[in-house]
C-alpha positions as CSV (number, residue, x, y, z in Angstrom):
1,M,130.7,105.8,105.6
2,N,132.6,109.0,104.9
3,T,134.4,110.1,101.8
4,G,137.8,110.9,103.4
5,G,139.1,107.4,103.2
6,K,137.4,105.8,106.3
7,I,134.7,103.2,106.0
8,G,132.4,103.1,109.1
9,I,128.8,102.7,110.2
10,T,126.3,105.5,110.8
11,A,123.7,104.6,113.4
12,G,120.6,105.7,111.4
13,G,121.7,105.2,107.8
14,I,120.7,102.4,105.5
15,I,124.4,101.7,105.0
16,G,124.5,100.7,108.7
17,I,121.4,98.6,108.3
18,I,122.8,96.6,105.4
19,V,126.3,96.2,107.0
20,I,124.9,95.2,110.3
21,I,122.7,92.5,109.0
22,F,125.1,91.1,106.4
23,I,128.2,90.2,108.4
24,F,128.2,87.5,111.1
25,T,130.7,86.3,113.7
26,N,129.5,82.7,113.4
27,I,129.3,82.9,109.6
28,D,129.4,79.3,108.6
29,D,126.6,78.1,110.9
30,L,124.3,81.0,110.2
31,F,124.7,81.1,106.5
32,S,124.4,77.4,106.1
33,E,121.0,77.4,107.8
34,E,119.7,80.3,105.6
35,V,121.0,78.8,102.3
36,E,119.6,75.4,103.2
37,E,116.2,77.1,103.7
38,F,116.5,79.0,100.4
39,S,117.5,75.8,98.6
40,G,114.2,74.2,99.6
41,K,112.3,77.0,98.0
42,V,114.1,77.5,94.7
43,E,115.8,75.2,92.2
44,I,119.2,76.5,93.5
45,S,121.1,73.6,91.9
46,N,120.2,74.8,88.4
47,L,121.5,78.3,89.0
48,A,124.9,79.6,88.0
49,N,126.1,79.7,91.7
50,P,124.9,76.5,93.5
51,D,124.6,76.8,97.2
52,K,124.6,80.6,97.2
53,I,122.0,83.3,97.7
54,N,121.1,83.8,94.0
55,T,118.2,86.2,93.8
56,E,117.3,89.7,95.1
57,C,114.2,88.3,96.8
58,E,116.3,85.8,98.8
59,L,118.8,88.5,99.6
60,V,116.2,90.9,101.0
61,N,114.5,88.3,103.0
62,F,117.9,87.4,104.4
63,L,118.5,91.1,105.3
64,N,115.1,91.1,107.0
65,N,116.5,88.9,109.9
66,E,117.5,91.2,112.8
67,E,118.3,88.5,115.3
68,N,122.1,88.8,114.8
69,T,122.3,92.6,114.8
70,I,124.6,92.9,117.9
71,E,126.9,90.2,116.6
72,V,127.2,91.8,113.2
73,L,127.9,95.2,114.6
74,S,130.7,93.8,116.8
75,F,132.2,92.0,113.8
76,V,132.3,95.1,111.6
77,K,133.8,97.2,114.3
78,S,136.5,94.6,115.0
79,N,137.4,94.3,111.3
80,E,137.4,97.9,110.4
81,D,141.1,97.8,109.2
82,R,140.2,95.3,106.5
83,F,137.8,97.7,105.0
84,Q,140.3,100.5,105.1
85,V,143.1,98.4,103.4
86,R,140.8,97.4,100.5
87,F,139.6,101.0,100.2
88,S,143.2,102.2,99.9
89,E,144.1,99.5,97.4
90,L,141.4,100.7,95.0
91,G,142.6,104.3,95.2
92,G,140.3,105.7,97.9
93,G,141.4,108.7,99.9
94,Q,144.1,109.7,97.4
95,T,142.9,113.3,96.9
96,T,141.8,116.1,99.3
97,P,138.2,116.1,100.6
98,S,137.8,119.6,99.1
99,D,137.9,118.1,95.6
100,S,134.2,117.4,94.7
101,Q,135.2,114.8,92.1
102,S,137.3,112.9,94.7
103,T,134.2,112.9,97.0
104,I,132.2,111.1,94.4
105,T,135.0,108.7,93.6
106,D,135.7,107.8,97.2
107,G,132.0,107.2,97.8
108,E,131.8,104.8,94.8
109,I,135.0,103.0,95.8
110,A,133.6,102.5,99.3
111,K,130.5,100.9,97.9
112,I,132.5,98.6,95.7
113,V,134.7,97.6,98.7
114,F,131.6,96.6,100.7
115,A,130.0,94.7,97.8
116,D,133.3,92.9,97.0
117,M,133.8,91.8,100.6
118,V,130.3,90.5,101.0
119,I,130.5,88.5,97.8
120,E,134.0,87.2,98.5
121,E,133.5,86.3,102.1
122,F,130.0,85.1,102.2
123,L,127.5,83.0,100.2
124,I,126.3,85.7,97.8
125,N,126.1,85.4,94.0
126,P,128.6,87.8,92.3
127,D,125.8,88.8,89.9
128,L,124.1,90.6,92.8
129,K,127.0,93.0,93.1
130,D,125.2,95.9,91.4
131,F,122.1,95.3,93.6
132,L,124.3,95.4,96.7
133,I,125.9,98.7,95.7
134,V,122.5,100.3,95.0
135,I,120.8,99.2,98.2
136,Q,123.4,100.7,100.5
137,E,121.9,104.1,100.0
138,D,118.3,103.1,99.6
139,S,115.6,103.3,102.2
140,P,114.0,100.1,103.5
141,Q,110.7,100.7,101.8
142,N,112.4,101.6,98.5
143,L,114.4,98.5,98.8
144,I,111.2,96.4,99.2
145,D,109.6,98.2,96.2
146,R,112.7,97.6,94.1
147,V,112.6,93.8,94.8
148,I,108.8,93.6,94.1
149,K,109.4,95.2,90.7
150,I,112.1,92.6,90.0
151,D,110.1,89.7,91.3
152,P,106.3,90.4,91.7
153,N,106.0,87.0,93.4
154,C,108.5,87.8,96.1
155,N,107.0,87.6,99.6
156,I,108.8,89.9,101.9
157,K,108.6,88.6,105.4
158,E,108.2,90.9,108.4
159,G,111.5,91.9,109.9
160,F,114.1,94.6,110.3
161,L,113.4,96.3,106.9
162,N,109.8,96.8,108.0
163,Q,110.7,98.3,111.3
164,K,108.8,101.6,110.7
165,S,105.6,99.7,110.7
166,S,106.3,98.0,114.0
167,T,104.7,100.7,116.1
168,V,101.3,100.0,114.5
169,S,99.3,96.8,114.2
170,S,99.1,95.2,110.8
171,P,95.9,96.0,108.9
172,S,93.1,93.4,109.4
173,G,92.3,91.5,106.2
174,A,95.3,92.8,104.3
175,G,97.0,90.7,101.7
176,P,100.8,90.0,101.8
177,L,103.1,93.0,101.7
178,G,103.9,93.6,98.0
179,S,100.6,92.1,96.7
180,E,99.7,95.5,95.2
181,H,101.3,98.8,94.6
182,S,98.7,101.5,93.8
183,H,98.8,105.3,94.0
184,A,96.1,107.9,94.8
185,G,96.2,111.6,95.1
186,I,94.7,113.3,98.2
187,L,93.8,116.9,99.1
188,F,92.8,117.5,102.7
189,K,91.5,121.0,103.5
190,I,90.4,122.6,106.7
191,F,88.8,126.0,106.3
192,G,90.4,126.2,102.9
193,D,93.9,125.5,104.0
194,A,95.6,122.3,102.8
195,F,96.9,119.9,105.4
196,D,100.6,119.1,104.9
197,F,101.4,115.3,104.9
198,S,104.9,115.9,103.6
199,A,106.3,116.5,107.1
200,S,108.5,113.8,108.5
201,A,105.9,113.0,111.2
202,Y,103.7,111.6,108.4
203,Q,106.2,109.8,106.2
204,I,106.3,106.0,105.9
205,K,104.6,105.1,109.2
206,A,103.5,101.7,108.0
207,S,104.8,99.5,105.1
208,W,101.3,98.7,103.9
209,I,100.2,102.2,103.0
210,H,101.9,105.6,103.5
211,F,103.3,108.8,102.2
212,E,106.9,108.7,101.1
213,G,109.8,110.7,99.6
214,N,108.9,113.9,101.5
215,D,105.7,114.1,99.4
216,G,102.3,114.7,101.0
217,T,100.0,114.4,98.1
218,T,100.4,110.8,96.8
219,I,99.3,107.8,98.9
220,H,101.3,104.6,98.2
221,K,99.5,101.3,98.9
222,H,101.6,98.1,99.0
223,A,99.0,95.4,99.8
224,T,95.5,94.5,99.0
225,G,92.7,95.0,101.5
226,V,94.2,98.2,103.1
227,T,91.8,101.1,103.7
228,L,92.2,104.8,104.1
229,G,91.0,104.5,107.6
230,Y,94.1,102.4,108.4
231,L,96.3,105.1,106.8
232,F,95.0,107.8,109.2
233,E,95.3,105.4,112.1
234,T,99.0,104.9,111.4
235,L,99.5,108.6,111.2
236,G,98.0,109.1,114.6
237,L,95.2,111.2,113.2
238,G,91.5,110.6,114.2
239,L,89.0,110.4,111.3
240,D,85.5,109.1,111.0
241,D,82.5,110.2,109.0
242,Q,81.8,113.1,111.4
243,C,85.1,114.3,112.9
244,Y,88.7,114.9,112.3
245,E,91.2,115.1,115.2
246,F,94.8,116.4,115.2
247,R,97.5,114.7,117.3
248,N,97.3,117.6,119.8
249,G,93.7,116.9,120.5
250,R,92.1,119.7,118.4
251,I,89.0,118.3,116.8
252,F,86.8,119.4,113.9
253,C,83.3,117.8,113.8
254,T,80.3,118.3,111.6
255,N,77.8,120.8,113.2
256,E,75.2,123.4,112.3
257,D,77.8,125.7,110.8
258,Y,80.6,123.5,109.4
259,S,80.8,120.0,107.9
260,L,83.3,117.3,107.0
261,K,82.9,116.2,103.4
262,F,84.4,113.4,101.3
263,F,84.8,113.1,97.6
264,V,86.3,110.1,95.6
265,N,87.0,111.0,91.9
266,E,84.7,114.0,92.2
267,Q,81.8,112.0,93.5
268,Q,80.7,112.9,97.1
269,V,80.5,109.9,99.5
270,D,79.5,109.6,103.1
271,S,82.9,108.4,104.3
272,V,86.3,107.2,103.1
273,I,87.2,105.2,106.2
274,D,86.5,101.9,104.6
275,Y,87.6,102.9,101.1
276,E,90.4,101.0,99.5
277,I,92.2,103.1,96.9
278,V,92.8,101.9,93.3
279,E,95.4,103.3,90.9
280,D,95.0,107.0,90.0
281,D,92.2,107.7,92.5
282,K,91.8,111.3,93.6
283,I,90.5,111.9,97.1
284,L,89.2,115.1,98.6
285,I,88.5,115.6,102.3
286,T,87.4,119.1,103.3
287,Y,86.1,120.7,106.4
288,G,84.3,124.1,106.5
289,A,81.3,126.0,105.2
290,E,82.3,125.8,101.5
291,T,80.0,127.1,98.8
292,P,79.4,124.9,95.7
293,E,81.9,127.2,94.0
294,D,84.5,126.6,96.7
295,L,84.0,122.8,96.4
296,E,84.3,123.0,92.6
297,S,87.6,125.0,92.9
298,Q,89.0,122.4,95.3
299,L,88.0,119.5,93.0
300,L,89.7,121.2,90.1
301,E,92.8,121.7,92.2
302,L,92.7,118.0,93.0
303,K,92.1,117.0,89.4
304,A,95.2,118.9,88.3
305,M,97.4,117.2,90.9
306,Q,100.2,115.0,89.5
307,L,100.8,111.8,91.3
308,V,104.3,110.9,92.4
309,K,105.0,107.3,91.3
């Protein structure tokens, strides 16, 4: 979507994800099957909009179905003029793109157009309009987090919104995605230099546990039974109780001169591979020949760290 009056799809954006999954060519058949399935799980007849998708949880699980992606994209492209007409009717594109206020206005109008069309054309409760407008610019993981806060009992099925975790296997023994949301701070030092997990290569590599928001100091865990060892596995980094290995093959192991050390909440432990974080944990992993004073300084640095929640 751009702000000059044209509504379209960007290949990598969340707007594209939402549009692609929402609009189907064979709309009656596909929606009737989904709504029938939803009706069996909730007391849909008691809601304000019978026979419609009525909750954010139902909506997100509907979005999670990627089987019709190609059909949806074809439909949106073939009906682009309809989006443009509605955009113009609401006053979009009336001022020059150089006007910063018009940019904001056009963007808001475009989101309203999309939400209105989804609600009008398809089986979506109008009360979900605000939610639809918000999620168009949200990341898949933030969308899942938002729904879990609204409905802690919502079980998000594996699907398109969890695509970033598709390259790694699911954690053995983990609970359902969304069964927990805990945070822990981590400081990882090699010869006194902090390792930077804020780089894009280490952001949201699995839905169950990850770094996010371009932050590299707070671990976010979204399911029970997920260990720190699994986190490092998803990042493509080797870690055990003796060695740490970078993606490029460089390896740092405990030897006569240097050692790999682990601390959980200022208490030294033999390893963190099997450790499952709890809320507000502080984890220190350090490699080198640190003196007691060096370790104390690192632990104080970690203690002062503010978690990003």
